[in-house]
N, C-alpha and C positions, 0 to 999 in steps of 0.2 A: 576345454579348449579344443577347437576343431583341428584335426590332424593335417588338413591341407595347409601348406605354407604358400601364401601368394607372393607375387613378384611385382614390384613397381614398374610401370611402363610409361608413366607420365606424372610430372609434378607441376602444378600451376598454383603457386601461392599456397593457401590452406587446402587446396583440392589436390588429392593424390588419386591416380587411377592405377589399379592393380589387376593382374590376370591370375588365373588358377585359383579363383575364389569360389569354386563350386561348393555348395552347402551353406554359403553365407546368406543371411537374411537381412531385410531392411532394418536399419537402426541397430544392427549388431555392433558392439564395441570391438575395435581392432587395435593392434599395436604395430606401429609403422617403424621399420628399420630396426637395427640392433640397439638403437637408443630407446626403443619401445615408446614412441610418441603416441599418445592416446588419440584415437579418432573414432569415427562412426560411419557406417555404410549408409549413403543417402541415395544411391542409384545402382541398379543391377542390370547388366546386359550380358546374357549368357554366363560365361565364367569371369567376366570383367565386372569389377565393382568400383564405383566412385566413392571416395572417402573424404569426409571433412575432418581435418586434423585440428585438435584443440590446442596445439602448441605450434611454435614457430618452426617452419619446415626448411629454413636455410641450411644448406649443406647436405640435404637428402637427395639422392640420385636414383636414376633408373637402374633396375636390377636388384635393389635391396629388398629384403624380405618383409612380408606383412603377415602378422599372426592374428587369427580370428579367435576371439574369446567365446563366441557362440551365445553371448548374453547381450541384452540391450543395456543402454546406459541406466544405471540404477543409483539411488541414493540410499545411504545407511540411516536408519531411523532408530533412535534409542537415547538413553540418558547421555548427556554430554553435548547435546546440540545447543542448548541455551548458552548465551554469552560467546558463542563461537563466531569466528570470522572466516568465511570460506571464499574460495574463488568460484568461477562459474561451474566447475565440475565437481564441487564439494571436496576440494582438497583444503585442509585446514592451514590457513596462511601463518598462524602463530607457530604451529609445529614445524612448518617448512622453514620459517625464519630461524627457529632454534637449531635446526639441523643444517641449513644451507646458507644462512645469512640473508642479506637484503634482497637478493634476486632469486627468482624461482628457476632452478636449473631444469633443463629439458628432460623429460622422461621420468621425473621424480614421482614416485607413487607412495603416498602416506595415507593410511586409513583415515576416514573422516572422523571416526570416533575412537577414543582411547581404549585400547584392549586391556590395559593393566589396571586402570583405576577401579577400585571397589566401591559399589553403591549399596546403601542399606535398603534392601527390598522388604517391604511390609505387605504381607498378603491381605487381600480383601475377599477372595473366594476361599472355599474350604474343600477338603478332600471329599470326593463323592458327588460334587456339584456337576450338573450338566451345563457345559459351556459351549458357546459358538462364537463365530467371528465378531471381533470388536468388543467382546465383554471384558471387563476389568479383572485381571488376575491379582493385581496389587499395585503398589505405587512406590516411587522413589522420590524423595524430596530433593529435586535437582538443584534448585536455588531457593532462596528465602521466599521468593514470590511464586514459584511454579512447582506444583506436584506433577511429576511425570508418570502418567498411568501406563502400566504395562498391559497391553491388550492381547487377546487371542488373535494370532495371525489369520489373514484371509484364507478361506478354504479349509479351515480346521474346525471340527466340532466333535464333541464326545464327552466322556466322563472324566473328571479330574482325578487322576490316579494318585498324584503326589504333588504337593506344593511346599516350598521351603520358605524359611524366613532367615534373614541375616545379611551379611555383606558378600556380594558377588560381583565379578566383572561381567561385562555385557555378553560374553560368550559362554559363561557357565550356566548349566541347567538350573532353572528356578521352579520348573513344574513339568509334569508328564501328563499328557492327555491321551486317554485310551480312545482311539477312533476305530472305525470299521476296518481299517487297514493295519491296525496294531498301535502300539504306544508311540507317541510323538513327543520328543523332548523339546521344551520351550525355553528359550533364553530371552534376554532383554533387548536383543538386536533384531530388527526387521529390515528387510531390503525391499525396495519398490522401484519398478521402472518409471522413469520420470515422465514419459509421454502418455502414460495410462492413468486416467483420473481414478482416485481412490473411491471405492464404492460407499454408498450410504443407503439408508432405508427409503427416504423420500424428501423432496425439496418442499420447503414451507414458504409462505408469503413473507416478504421482508417487512415486518411491522414494527421493529424496534429501532430507534435512531442510534446511529453511531455519532456521538457528540465529539466534536473536534477541538472545541475551545476557541475556534475562529468565528467571530460574530457574523461575518458575511455568509459563511457556509451554514452554520447552525440555524440562523434566522431565516435566510432567504432560499438557500439551495442545499437542503440537508441530504445526507446520504444515510441509508439504512444499514444495519448490521447484515452482512451477506450481500451488500450492494456492490455496484460497479461505478467507477467515476473516471473521467479523463480530464487532465489539466494540460491543454495545449497552449503554447505561447512562444513568442520569439525569444531570441537570445537576450539575457539580462532582465527578463520580466519576473523572475522570482519563482520559477517552477520548483527548483531544488529546495529553496527555503520553505515553500509550502509543504513539500514532501517531508522535510525535517520536522516541521511544526505538527503535522498529522502524526508522524511517528512518535513524537514526544507526548502529545496531549490527547490523542484519540482514546475513547473509552473502550479500547480493545484490551484483552488480557495478554495477548502475545503479538509482537511486531516482527514481521519478516521484511527487511529492507534490502532490495536488490539494486545495486548501482550497476546498471547495464550499459557499458560503453561510455560512462561519464568521465569527465576530466579527473585526473588523479588527485589534484589539490582539493576538489570537492569531496571526493571519497575520503581523503585524509581528514578533512574537517569532521566528517561523520564519525570516523574511527576515533578521533581525539575527543569529540564532544560527548558522544553517547556514554562512555564510562563515567563522565563527570556529572551527567544529568541525574536528577533525583526523580523517582517515581512519585507523582503527586499524591497518590493514596497512601503509600507505605513509608515514603521517605528513603527507601533503599535505592541503590543505583538502578537506573532504567535498563541498563544492559542486562540485568538479571532476568528480563522477560523479552529479550531481543535476540534475533539471529541476523547477522549481516552477511551479505554476499557481495564481494567486491570484484567487479569485472571492469576494470578501467579501460579507457579508449586505446591505450598502448598495448593491451593484452591481445592475444590472437582473436581474430574476428569471429571464428567459428564458435568459440566458447560463449559468445554473447547469447546465441540462441539457446544453448544448454542452460545458461544461468537462469533464464526466466522459468524454464520447466523445473529446474532444481528447486528454486524458491517456492513455486506453487505446490510442489509435491510435499515439501516439508511443512508448509502451511496447512495443507489438507490433513496431514497426520495429527497435528494438534487440534484441528477442527473436530476430528473423530473422537477426541477425548472430551468434547463438550465445551471447548474454549471458544471465545470470540477472537478471531485472528484478523489482523489487518496487514495486508501485503502492499508494499509500495514498490512500484517498478519505475526506475528513473534511468533512462527513458526508453519507451518502446520504439521510438524512431530509430535509435541506434541498433535495436534488435532487428527492425525491418531492413535497415541498411546492410546488416550482416547477411540477411536472407537474400538481398538483391545481389550482393557480391558473389555469394556461393552460386546462386542461380545463373549469374552471368558466366561464371567459369564452367558451369555444367552445359552451357550453350542452350539453355531452355528458351522457349519463346517468351520475350518480355511482355509484361502488361504495361499499365499506365506508368509513365516516368521511369521505366526500366525495372520497376518492382516485379516480382514473379506474379503470375496469374492467380496463384493460390494465396496471395497476401491476406485477402479478406477472411478466408476460411481459417487461416492460421491464427489471426488476431481474435476471431470469434471463438475458436476452440480454447484459447487461453482465458479470455474473460468469462466464458461459460463455466469454468471451474469454480467461480465464486458462487456463493449462495448460503442461505440459512437452511440447515438440514436437520432432520431427525436421524440420529446416528444409528439407532437399533430399532428393530421391529417391535420388540417386547419392552422397550423402555421409552415411554413418551416424554420423560423428563430430561433425557440427555439430548440436548439440542446444541449443535455447534454452528458457528457462522464464520465464513471466510469472505472478507470484504477486499476487493482489489481496486487499487487506485493507481492509474498509470499516467505518467507525464509523457507528453508528446512534444517533440521539438521540430516543428515544420520549418523548412528553410524560409527565412525572412518573415516568420509568423503567418505564413499563408495557410488559412484554414481550409482551402480547397485541396490541400496536399492529400494524396491517396491514403496515407497512414491515418491522418485525422479523420477523413471521411469514413474509412473502414472501421475505425474505432467508434465513431459517433453512432454507427448503425447498431452497435451491440451494447454500449453502456447507457445507463439511465441518468447519469448526472454529468453535466458539462460545465466546468468552471473555466470560463474563457479569460485568459490573461491578456492584458492589453499593454503594448509598449508605451502608449501615451500616459497611462496611469503610472507606470513604473518610472518614466522619465520625470514625471512631476512629483516623484517620491511618495506616491500613494501605494502603500503595501498593506495587505495582500492586493496585488494589482488585478483582482478579479472584477470583470465588468458586470455591474448589476443589471445592465440592459440587455446583454447578449447571453448570459449564462441561464441555465435552467436545471431543474430537478424533477424527475418523474416519480419520485418517492413521496412527494409532499402529501398527497391524499392518503397513502398507506400509513403515514406516520402521524397524521392529524390527531386521531383519537388518543394515541399514546401520549403525545406531547401535551394535549389539552388536559388530560387526566393528571399529568405530572406537574404542569406549570400553571395551568388556568385556562378557562374558556376564551379569555380575551387575547391570548398570544397571537392567534392567527388574524384577529381583527387588526391588531397593531401592525403585524407583518404586511397585511394588505394595504393599510393606510400609508405606511412608510414607503412601500414600493410605488404607490400612486404619486406621492410627493416627489420622489426621485424621477419618475417618468415625466411629470409636469415640468420639473426643472429643465430636463433636456429639451423640451419644446420651447420653454421661455428663453433659453440660452440663445436661440436664433434671433429672437426679438431684441435681447440685450446687445448682441453684436451689432445690430443695425441702428438702434436708437439710444442705447445706454440704459443703465439700471434705473436712473432717476425718472425715466419716462413711464416705468411700470406703475400700475395701481398699487395701493398699500397692501392689498390682499396678495397680489402676485409677488411683491417684494418679501412678504412674510414667507411665502412658499419657497422663495430662493434662500432665505435665511435658514429655514428649517432643513432644507435639502443640504445646505452647507454643513449644518450641525451633524446631520446624519452621515455625511461623507467623511468629515474631518474628525468627528468625535466618536462615531459609532463604527463605521465600516473600516476606517483606518486603524491599524493595529500594529504596535511595535513588537516585533518578534524578539528583540534583544532587551526588552524591559522586563524586570522580574515579575511585575504584576500584570502588565498589559499583554504579555505574551499569550495568555490564555484567559478565557472568561467562561464561567459555568453558564448553563442555560438559564438558571435562576437570575444571575447577574444581568444577562442579556435582556431578560424579560423586564427587570426593574429599570434598566437604562432606557429601553425603548418606551416604556410607560411614561417616564419623566419627560423625554423629548416630545412625545405626542401630547402630553398634558400641557406642556408649555405652549405648543402650537394652538391647542384649543383655547387656553386662557388669553393668549395674545390675539387670537382671532376675535374673541368676544370683545376685547378692549378696542380693537380697530373698528369693529362694527358700531362702536359708540362715537366714532369720529376721532379717535386718537391718532397721534403722529407716529408713523412707523419708525422714525429715527429714535424716538424714546425707547422703543422695544429693542432696537438694534444695539443700544448702549446700556441695556440693563446689566446690573452687577451679577445677577444670578447666572448669566451666560457663562461666566468663568467657572462657577461650580458645576454646571452641566458639562463643560469641557473637561473638567478634572475627574468626572465620575469613573472613568475607566481605570484610574490609578487607585481606586479604593480596593483594599484587600478583600478577598473572598469572605474572610471571617467577620468583616465589618460591613457586609453589603446592605444591612438594614439602614446604614447611614444615608444610602441613596434615597430612601423614602423621605428623609428630612428635607430634601431639596424641593419637594412638593409644597411644603409649608413656606419655604423661602420664596417660591414663585408667587403663591397667594399673597404673601405680605408685601412683596415689591409691587405687584399689580395694584393692590389696594392703595398703597401709598401714592402711586401715579394717578389713580382715580381721584383721590382726595385733592391732589394738586389741581 
């Protein structure tokens, strides 16, 4: 703790200016007034410091003291993080509720991790081993789904002088490492400054898909493990539901969900739903591999910025263990608005639409912390991935908004949500004409190897049909559907099947909520097989209305409700198509 005690000379909402702050450094954590409200230095002028306070500043006045901790904002990393619900500065909300009730009292300081709980530590290294940063000393079975590996802290290397086995709390010594400067005691608790990215050996190309169970995403606009994506859309277009779906069904081993400035009722839905959800692989509660950060719109604005960094630092920690981690940030617009408010109170020169001039660099530095990495120099097998998916809420759905534009410059996947689709009850309301993914070529060989060489042929053919439909719609508006040729009417029919029976997905249906890539492949194959057979039939002079009234169309429409364990039943529809076409030919 710095001996200098500052004195408040100005209070402007979440911004406090204090003098006599010599020795203070940028991003040092300080405690404001005798209530010890937590804040962070964000500007220094001589002995004056501007501080963003993470709590409500009502009732704080000029002349009150400011105590400098001399340390940046840090997160605690160790056993006990899984299943936790934190606020933006990693205060455990469940523990606060137990101690103080429904509302968070100002100035409350509760450690992020339980100091009393004993964890069973099982060593993986042995006495006499040479160890260095990031290497596993042992593990704790934190939940039924997650092994929490205890790693050698950054900056420490040497010979393992002692290692224990048994039940310990996170502050008790579990190993001693003999370094050049002497013996260093290691416990299960690590601390890390949130604004500093955690180190790794090297970044790798994103070559493995992160399956989401959402057909429009996995088939047309896939994201890679270690990739970045943004989901911009207007109010009511389903951004939060998509984030929930990805958190539930993405093939990541660990989920970090940040509710950054979202409505309280939405965050409540997450907090109530997640403990009820089952992990699709194990059947255990999904919460056992999830960390939630709740920073709702009525919480202090400054803590929004911290919540994003808090979440990404915790995600990097699990990435370093070799896990695939998916981080959902909902929404980065609220984070940018918090930056704009603080910047305005600092009287900085505003950039576009009042956002600070450094908006783009802040957004880029956040998304750049994603990636697929080799964690250690001497271990080519420990590869971790951190995928970052951010929702953006531009005013009125305007994609020229500075936050959207700054985000699109750094992410490689763009899932464009459209109000028109949402209003017509088509969910997910992702536009198949405006969205894109720059990972498709990277993932091609992996998906073809896993699913089949024809998957991308189907994808290309389906997208071509959807694009042709958008062109034909102009003609239909002018002259009506009956004026189209039989071939064009078939294109419109297949496009409608693709839209309504393939791209449309019911998030609240037990089976349709998620589809494996194998099921997607089979469904797409059947739809395009029907297109081919119907096209052949039309080329023989058949009536398009006979095709539009075929009984097999009902079976195609119900494919999405076939359970994963019965997906081979989808193949039977191919025979049904052949039989019905044959009977029409005989007539």
